[in-house]
C-alpha positions as CSV (number, residue, x, y, z in Angstrom):
1,M,0.0,0.0,0.0
2,K,1.3,3.4,-0.9
3,I,0.5,6.3,1.5
4,L,0.5,10.1,1.0
5,V,0.3,12.8,3.6
6,I,-0.7,16.3,2.5
7,T,-0.1,18.8,5.2
8,S,-0.2,22.6,5.3
9,C,2.7,25.0,5.4
10,T,3.4,26.7,8.8
11,S,4.1,30.3,9.6
12,K,7.1,29.2,11.6
13,K,10.1,28.7,9.3
14,K,13.8,28.0,9.9
15,Y,14.6,31.3,8.2
16,K,12.4,34.4,8.5
17,P,14.3,37.4,7.0
18,S,12.7,40.8,6.8
19,N,12.5,40.6,3.0
20,Q,10.8,37.2,2.7
21,L,8.5,36.7,-0.3
22,I,5.0,38.3,-0.3
23,Y,2.0,37.9,-2.6
24,E,3.3,40.4,-5.1
25,D,6.5,38.5,-5.6
26,F,4.6,35.6,-7.1
27,A,2.8,37.8,-9.7
28,S,5.3,37.0,-12.5
29,T,8.0,34.4,-13.2
30,E,10.6,37.1,-13.6
31,R,9.8,38.8,-10.3
32,L,9.8,35.5,-8.5
33,Q,13.2,34.5,-10.0
34,Q,14.7,37.9,-9.0
35,R,13.4,37.7,-5.4
36,T,14.4,34.1,-5.1
37,E,17.9,34.9,-6.1
38,E,17.9,37.7,-3.4
39,L,17.0,35.1,-0.8
40,R,19.2,32.2,-2.1
41,N,21.2,32.1,1.2
42,C,17.9,31.2,2.9
43,S,16.8,28.5,0.6
44,L,16.1,25.0,1.9
45,P,14.2,21.8,0.9
46,T,10.6,22.2,1.7
47,V,10.6,19.6,4.4
48,E,13.4,21.5,6.3
49,M,12.0,25.0,6.0
50,Y,8.9,24.6,8.2
51,T,9.4,24.4,12.0
52,G,5.8,24.6,13.3
53,L,4.8,21.9,15.8
54,Q,2.4,20.2,13.5
55,H,5.2,19.8,11.0
56,L,7.7,18.6,13.6
57,Y,5.3,15.9,15.0
58,L,4.4,14.8,11.5
59,M,8.1,14.4,10.5
60,E,8.9,12.4,13.6
61,G,6.1,10.0,12.6
62,I,7.2,9.8,9.0
63,K,10.8,9.0,10.1
64,L,9.5,6.2,12.3
65,I,7.5,4.6,9.6
66,R,10.2,4.9,7.0
67,D,12.8,3.5,9.3
68,K,10.6,0.5,10.0
69,Y,9.1,-0.2,6.5
70,G,11.3,1.7,4.0
71,T,11.6,5.1,2.6
72,D,9.1,4.5,-0.2
73,I,6.2,3.6,2.0
74,V,4.9,7.1,2.6
75,D,5.3,10.4,0.6
76,L,4.8,13.9,1.8
77,N,3.3,16.9,0.0
78,I,3.0,20.4,1.6
79,L,0.2,22.7,0.6
80,S,1.6,26.2,0.4
81,A,-0.4,29.5,-0.1
82,G,2.7,30.8,-1.9
83,Y,4.0,28.0,-4.0
84,G,1.0,25.6,-4.3
85,L,1.5,21.9,-3.8
86,L,5.1,21.2,-2.9
87,K,7.1,18.0,-2.9
88,E,9.1,17.5,0.3
89,K,12.5,17.8,-1.4
90,Q,11.6,20.9,-3.5
91,T,13.8,23.9,-2.7
92,I,12.0,27.1,-1.6
93,V,12.9,30.4,0.1
94,P,11.0,32.0,3.0
95,Y,7.7,33.6,2.3
96,N,4.9,35.3,4.3
97,I,1.7,34.1,2.7
98,T,-1.3,32.2,4.1
99,F,-4.8,31.2,3.1
100,Q,-5.9,31.8,6.7
101,G,-8.2,34.7,7.1
102,L,-8.9,35.0,3.3
103,K,-12.5,35.1,2.0
104,K,-13.5,32.0,0.1
105,N,-13.6,33.8,-3.3
106,D,-10.0,35.0,-2.7
107,I,-8.9,31.5,-1.7
108,I,-10.4,30.0,-4.8
109,E,-8.9,32.6,-7.1
110,R,-5.4,32.0,-5.6
111,S,-5.9,28.2,-5.7
112,D,-6.8,28.5,-9.4
113,N,-3.6,30.5,-10.1
114,L,-1.5,27.9,-8.2
115,Q,-3.3,25.0,-9.9
116,I,-3.8,23.3,-6.5
117,H,-6.9,21.3,-7.5
118,K,-5.2,20.0,-10.7
119,D,-1.9,19.2,-9.1
120,T,-3.5,17.5,-6.0
121,A,-5.8,15.4,-8.2
122,E,-2.9,14.2,-10.3
123,S,-0.9,13.3,-7.3
124,A,-3.7,11.6,-5.4
125,G,-4.4,9.0,-8.1
126,K,-1.0,7.4,-7.4
127,Y,-1.8,6.4,-3.9
128,D,-4.0,4.0,-2.0
129,L,-4.5,6.1,1.2
130,I,-4.1,9.8,1.7
131,F,-4.2,11.8,5.0
132,F,-5.0,15.5,4.7
133,L,-3.7,17.5,7.7
134,L,-5.2,20.8,6.7
135,G,-7.2,23.7,8.2
136,K,-10.5,25.0,6.9
137,E,-9.1,27.5,4.3
138,Y,-6.6,25.0,3.0
139,V,-9.3,22.4,2.5
140,Q,-11.3,25.1,0.6
141,A,-8.3,25.6,-1.6
142,L,-8.4,22.0,-2.7
143,Q,-11.9,22.6,-4.3
144,L,-13.2,19.2,-3.5
145,P,-14.2,16.7,-4.8
146,F,-11.6,15.1,-7.1
147,L,-14.0,13.5,-9.6
148,N,-11.4,11.3,-11.2
149,I,-10.3,9.8,-7.8
150,V,-12.6,7.0,-6.8
151,E,-10.3,4.1,-5.7
152,T,-8.1,6.1,-3.3
153,T,-9.2,6.5,0.3
154,L,-9.0,10.2,1.4
155,I,-9.1,11.0,5.1
156,F,-9.5,14.5,6.4
157,L,-8.7,15.5,9.9
158,L,-10.8,18.6,10.7
159,G,-12.7,20.3,13.5
160,K,-16.3,19.2,13.8
161,T,-17.7,22.5,12.6
162,H,-15.9,22.0,9.2
163,K,-17.4,18.6,8.4
164,K,-19.6,20.2,5.7
165,L,-16.4,21.0,3.7
166,I,-16.0,17.3,2.9
167,P,-18.4,16.0,0.2
168,E,-20.4,12.9,1.0
169,L,-18.7,10.4,-1.3
170,P,-17.7,6.8,-0.6
171,N,-14.0,7.4,-0.6
172,L,-13.9,10.7,1.3
173,H,-13.9,10.4,5.1
174,F,-14.1,13.0,7.8
175,V,-12.3,12.3,11.1
176,P,-13.1,14.9,13.9
177,A,-9.9,16.5,15.1
178,G,-10.6,19.7,17.0
179,K,-10.5,21.2,20.5
180,D,-11.9,18.3,22.3
181,L,-9.5,15.8,20.9
182,A,-6.5,18.2,21.4
183,S,-7.5,18.6,25.1
184,S,-7.9,14.8,25.6
185,L,-4.4,14.2,24.1
186,G,-2.8,17.1,25.9
187,V,-1.6,19.0,22.8
188,T,-2.5,22.3,21.2
189,V,-5.0,22.5,18.4
190,M,-2.3,23.9,16.1
191,S,-0.1,20.8,16.6
192,L,-3.0,18.2,16.8
193,K,-3.1,16.8,13.3
194,G,0.7,16.2,13.2
195,F,0.5,14.6,16.7
196,V,-2.3,12.3,15.6
197,F,-0.4,11.1,12.6
198,N,2.7,10.7,14.7
199,K,0.8,8.4,17.1
200,L,-0.6,6.4,14.2
201,C,2.9,5.8,13.0
202,E,4.0,4.7,16.4
203,A,1.0,2.2,16.5
204,A,1.9,0.9,13.1
205,C,5.5,0.3,14.2
206,E,4.5,-1.5,17.4
207,Q,1.5,-3.5,16.1
208,G,2.3,-4.0,12.4
209,F,1.7,-2.2,9.1
210,Q,-1.9,-3.7,9.1
211,V,-2.8,-0.7,11.3
212,F,-2.8,1.4,8.1
213,E,-4.9,-1.3,6.4
214,Q,-7.4,-1.1,9.2
215,V,-7.6,2.7,8.9
216,K,-8.1,2.4,5.1
217,E,-10.9,0.0,5.5
218,N,-12.6,1.8,8.4
219,P,-11.2,5.4,9.0
220,V,-13.2,5.9,12.1
221,V,-10.9,3.5,14.0
222,L,-8.1,6.0,13.6
223,L,-8.9,7.8,16.8
224,D,-9.3,4.5,18.8
225,I,-5.9,3.4,17.6
226,I,-4.0,6.5,18.6
227,K,-5.7,6.7,22.0
Protein backbone atom coordinates (compact mmCIF):
# COMPACT_ATOMS: atom_id res chain seq x y z
CA MET A 1 0.00 0.00 0.00
CA LYS A 2 1.25 3.44 -0.91
CA ILE A 3 0.48 6.33 1.48
CA LEU A 4 0.54 10.08 0.96
CA VAL A 5 0.30 12.80 3.59
CA ILE A 6 -0.75 16.29 2.52
CA THR A 7 -0.11 18.85 5.23
CA SER A 8 -0.20 22.63 5.30
CA CYS A 9 2.70 25.04 5.43
CA THR A 10 3.39 26.67 8.80
CA SER A 11 4.09 30.29 9.63
CA LYS A 12 7.13 29.20 11.64
CA LYS A 13 10.09 28.65 9.34
CA LYS A 14 13.78 28.02 9.88
CA TYR A 15 14.61 31.30 8.16
CA LYS A 16 12.42 34.36 8.51
CA PRO A 17 14.27 37.35 6.99
CA SER A 18 12.66 40.78 6.84
CA ASN A 19 12.55 40.62 3.04
CA GLN A 20 10.85 37.23 2.69
CA LEU A 21 8.52 36.71 -0.27
CA ILE A 22 5.04 38.27 -0.25
CA TYR A 23 2.01 37.90 -2.55
CA GLU A 24 3.29 40.41 -5.10
CA ASP A 25 6.51 38.46 -5.61
CA PHE A 26 4.56 35.57 -7.14
CA ALA A 27 2.82 37.79 -9.69
CA SER A 28 5.30 36.99 -12.49
CA THR A 29 7.99 34.42 -13.20
CA GLU A 30 10.60 37.14 -13.64
CA ARG A 31 9.76 38.79 -10.34
CA LEU A 32 9.80 35.48 -8.50
CA GLN A 33 13.18 34.53 -9.99
CA GLN A 34 14.66 37.88 -8.99
CA ARG A 35 13.37 37.72 -5.44
CA THR A 36 14.35 34.06 -5.07
CA GLU A 37 17.91 34.94 -6.06
CA GLU A 38 17.94 37.68 -3.42
CA LEU A 39 17.00 35.06 -0.82
CA ARG A 40 19.22 32.23 -2.11
CA ASN A 41 21.19 32.08 1.16
CA CYS A 42 17.94 31.21 2.94
CA SER A 43 16.84 28.45 0.55
CA LEU A 44 16.08 24.97 1.88
CA PRO A 45 14.24 21.80 0.86
CA THR A 46 10.57 22.23 1.72
CA VAL A 47 10.62 19.61 4.45
CA GLU A 48 13.41 21.47 6.28
CA MET A 49 11.95 24.97 5.99
CA TYR A 50 8.91 24.56 8.22
CA THR A 51 9.35 24.42 11.98
CA GLY A 52 5.77 24.58 13.30
CA LEU A 53 4.78 21.92 15.84
CA GLN A 54 2.36 20.17 13.50
CA HIS A 55 5.15 19.75 10.99
CA LEU A 56 7.68 18.58 13.58
CA TYR A 57 5.31 15.94 15.01
CA LEU A 58 4.45 14.82 11.49
CA MET A 59 8.09 14.44 10.47
CA GLU A 60 8.85 12.40 13.59
CA GLY A 61 6.08 10.00 12.61
CA ILE A 62 7.19 9.79 8.99
CA LYS A 63 10.75 9.03 10.09
CA LEU A 64 9.50 6.23 12.34
CA ILE A 65 7.48 4.57 9.61
CA ARG A 66 10.20 4.95 6.97
CA ASP A 67 12.84 3.54 9.30
CA LYS A 68 10.60 0.54 9.98
CA TYR A 69 9.11 -0.17 6.54
CA GLY A 70 11.28 1.66 4.01
CA THR A 71 11.57 5.13 2.56
CA ASP A 72 9.08 4.51 -0.23
CA ILE A 73 6.16 3.57 2.03
CA VAL A 74 4.93 7.11 2.59
CA ASP A 75 5.30 10.36 0.64
CA LEU A 76 4.76 13.90 1.83
CA ASN A 77 3.32 16.92 0.01
CA ILE A 78 2.96 20.35 1.58
CA LEU A 79 0.20 22.72 0.55
CA SER A 80 1.59 26.25 0.40
CA ALA A 81 -0.36 29.45 -0.13
CA GLY A 82 2.70 30.81 -1.88
CA TYR A 83 3.96 27.95 -4.02
CA GLY A 84 0.96 25.62 -4.30
CA LEU A 85 1.45 21.87 -3.82
CA LEU A 86 5.08 21.19 -2.90
CA LYS A 87 7.11 18.00 -2.87
CA GLU A 88 9.13 17.50 0.29
CA LYS A 89 12.53 17.83 -1.41
CA GLN A 90 11.59 20.85 -3.51
CA THR A 91 13.76 23.88 -2.73
CA ILE A 92 12.02 27.06 -1.59
CA VAL A 93 12.87 30.36 0.07
CA PRO A 94 11.04 31.98 3.00
CA TYR A 95 7.69 33.63 2.33
CA ASN A 96 4.93 35.27 4.34
CA ILE A 97 1.71 34.14 2.68
CA THR A 98 -1.25 32.18 4.05
CA PHE A 99 -4.79 31.18 3.13
CA GLN A 100 -5.91 31.77 6.72
CA GLY A 101 -8.25 34.71 7.07
CA LEU A 102 -8.94 35.04 3.34
CA LYS A 103 -12.48 35.13 1.98
CA LYS A 104 -13.54 32.02 0.08
CA ASN A 105 -13.56 33.79 -3.29
CA ASP A 106 -9.99 34.97 -2.73
CA ILE A 107 -8.93 31.46 -1.69
CA ILE A 108 -10.44 29.97 -4.85
CA GLU A 109 -8.85 32.61 -7.07
CA ARG A 110 -5.41 31.99 -5.60
CA SER A 111 -5.94 28.24 -5.69
CA ASP A 112 -6.77 28.45 -9.40
CA ASN A 113 -3.63 30.49 -10.07
CA LEU A 114 -1.53 27.91 -8.25
CA GLN A 115 -3.34 24.97 -9.91
CA ILE A 116 -3.84 23.35 -6.52
CA HIS A 117 -6.88 21.27 -7.47
CA LYS A 118 -5.25 19.98 -10.66
CA ASP A 119 -1.89 19.16 -9.05
CA THR A 120 -3.47 17.48 -6.02
CA ALA A 121 -5.81 15.39 -8.15
CA GLU A 122 -2.91 14.23 -10.34
CA SER A 123 -0.86 13.32 -7.28
CA ALA A 124 -3.72 11.61 -5.41
CA GLY A 125 -4.37 9.03 -8.09
CA LYS A 126 -0.99 7.41 -7.45
CA TYR A 127 -1.82 6.38 -3.86
CA ASP A 128 -4.03 3.96 -1.96
CA LEU A 129 -4.46 6.07 1.18
CA ILE A 130 -4.11 9.82 1.70
CA PHE A 131 -4.21 11.77 4.96
CA PHE A 132 -5.05 15.48 4.74
CA LEU A 133 -3.73 17.47 7.72
CA LEU A 134 -5.21 20.83 6.72
CA GLY A 135 -7.18 23.68 8.24
CA LYS A 136 -10.46 25.01 6.87
CA GLU A 137 -9.06 27.48 4.33
CA TYR A 138 -6.55 24.99 2.99
CA VAL A 139 -9.31 22.41 2.47
CA GLN A 140 -11.29 25.07 0.60
CA ALA A 141 -8.27 25.63 -1.63
CA LEU A 142 -8.44 21.98 -2.73
CA GLN A 143 -11.85 22.63 -4.32
CA LEU A 144 -13.21 19.18 -3.53
CA PRO A 145 -14.19 16.70 -4.81
CA PHE A 146 -11.63 15.13 -7.11
CA LEU A 147 -14.04 13.53 -9.56
CA ASN A 148 -11.42 11.31 -11.17
CA ILE A 149 -10.27 9.81 -7.85
CA VAL A 150 -12.57 7.00 -6.76
CA GLU A 151 -10.26 4.14 -5.72
CA THR A 152 -8.09 6.12 -3.29
CA THR A 153 -9.21 6.52 0.33
CA LEU A 154 -9.01 10.18 1.39
CA ILE A 155 -9.06 10.95 5.13
CA PHE A 156 -9.51 14.52 6.36
CA LEU A 157 -8.68 15.49 9.95
CA LEU A 158 -10.78 18.56 10.72
CA GLY A 159 -12.66 20.29 13.51
CA LYS A 160 -16.29 19.18 13.84
CA THR A 161 -17.66 22.51 12.60
CA HIS A 162 -15.92 22.04 9.25
CA LYS A 163 -17.37 18.64 8.41
CA LYS A 164 -19.57 20.24 5.75
CA LEU A 165 -16.44 20.98 3.69
CA ILE A 166 -16.04 17.26 2.93
CA PRO A 167 -18.40 16.02 0.18
CA GLU A 168 -20.40 12.90 0.99
CA LEU A 169 -18.66 10.45 -1.32
CA PRO A 170 -17.73 6.82 -0.57
CA ASN A 171 -13.98 7.40 -0.65
CA LEU A 172 -13.92 10.70 1.31
CA HIS A 173 -13.87 10.40 5.08
CA PHE A 174 -14.08 13.01 7.85
CA VAL A 175 -12.31 12.33 11.15
CA PRO A 176 -13.08 14.87 13.91
CA ALA A 177 -9.88 16.52 15.10
CA GLY A 178 -10.59 19.70 17.00
CA LYS A 179 -10.45 21.23 20.47
CA ASP A 180 -11.95 18.25 22.31
CA LEU A 181 -9.45 15.80 20.88
CA ALA A 182 -6.54 18.17 21.43
CA SER A 183 -7.54 18.57 25.07
CA SER A 184 -7.88 14.81 25.59
CA LEU A 185 -4.42 14.22 24.10
CA GLY A 186 -2.78 17.12 25.93
CA VAL A 187 -1.61 19.01 22.84
CA THR A 188 -2.48 22.31 21.20
CA VAL A 189 -5.01 22.52 18.37
CA MET A 190 -2.27 23.92 16.12
CA SER A 191 -0.14 20.80 16.57
CA LEU A 192 -2.96 18.25 16.83
CA LYS A 193 -3.05 16.81 13.31
CA GLY A 194 0.69 16.21 13.20
CA PHE A 195 0.51 14.63 16.65
CA VAL A 196 -2.31 12.28 15.59
CA PHE A 197 -0.38 11.07 12.57
CA ASN A 198 2.73 10.66 14.72
CA LYS A 199 0.81 8.40 17.12
CA LEU A 200 -0.64 6.43 14.21
CA CYS A 201 2.88 5.78 12.96
CA GLU A 202 3.95 4.68 16.43
CA ALA A 203 1.04 2.22 16.52
CA ALA A 204 1.94 0.85 13.08
CA CYS A 205 5.54 0.33 14.17
CA GLU A 206 4.47 -1.48 17.36
CA GLN A 207 1.48 -3.46 16.08
CA GLY A 208 2.35 -3.96 12.43
CA PHE A 209 1.65 -2.25 9.14
CA GLN A 210 -1.87 -3.69 9.14
CA VAL A 211 -2.77 -0.67 11.29
CA PHE A 212 -2.83 1.41 8.11
CA GLU A 213 -4.87 -1.29 6.38
CA GLN A 214 -7.39 -1.10 9.22
CA VAL A 215 -7.62 2.67 8.90
CA LYS A 216 -8.06 2.42 5.15
CA GLU A 217 -10.93 -0.04 5.52
CA ASN A 218 -12.58 1.82 8.40
CA PRO A 219 -11.21 5.35 8.95
CA VAL A 220 -13.23 5.93 12.14
CA VAL A 221 -10.95 3.50 14.00
CA LEU A 222 -8.06 5.95 13.60
CA LEU A 223 -8.86 7.79 16.83
CA ASP A 224 -9.30 4.54 18.76
CA ILE A 225 -5.89 3.38 17.57
CA ILE A 226 -4.03 6.54 18.57
CA LYS A 227 -5.73 6.71 21.98
